[in-house]
Steps between C-alpha positions, in 0.01 A plus 500: 500500500260206498124493531498435876706805599301725269170398660651508847611860464147612407377455858410803710678352801783253449604287798784247506636255754852550639777389263247405230617500140267647241566462132437291195862396441767451761793739542746265327284481188461878494876555543573260214242672280603861560870418555514723806536439872179565695492698826527301822158376613340563161144359489490454880221663696737726695652633174154553353386690812807727489429577134126563540372191317320368810337678791579277796665179612291285733589166655262219406383464862390866500347506151138434603497781758677739263258427216204547736634842609573611143162386371321659796675829423415480129136414567461742794416215740642419842777239505417171673504530878421872490162651584292612205493876449199682641314670219337834563154558362145372504424173678254273321308262726421155362140384538608143577311346208585406148310620197 
């Protein structure tokens, strides 16, 4: 496994585009090296999702919205277009001036 895949797999959430290929060397090179036939779809995002290497497949057109939702969830913020959560507790009034 090359440097890129090793770093890629360290992510907490791994997202790929449909039919994307992830890997340092192509399937033909790997087959020639190990002298074995690889499974169908090896290194493709769908194969990686089925085998737990990635968490989701998202089309490029939906990537921005998906990332916004994931990051909002991880940071406990509202996703874009959603109202901000109402916090319970003490209200602090601003005096309108700057110190």
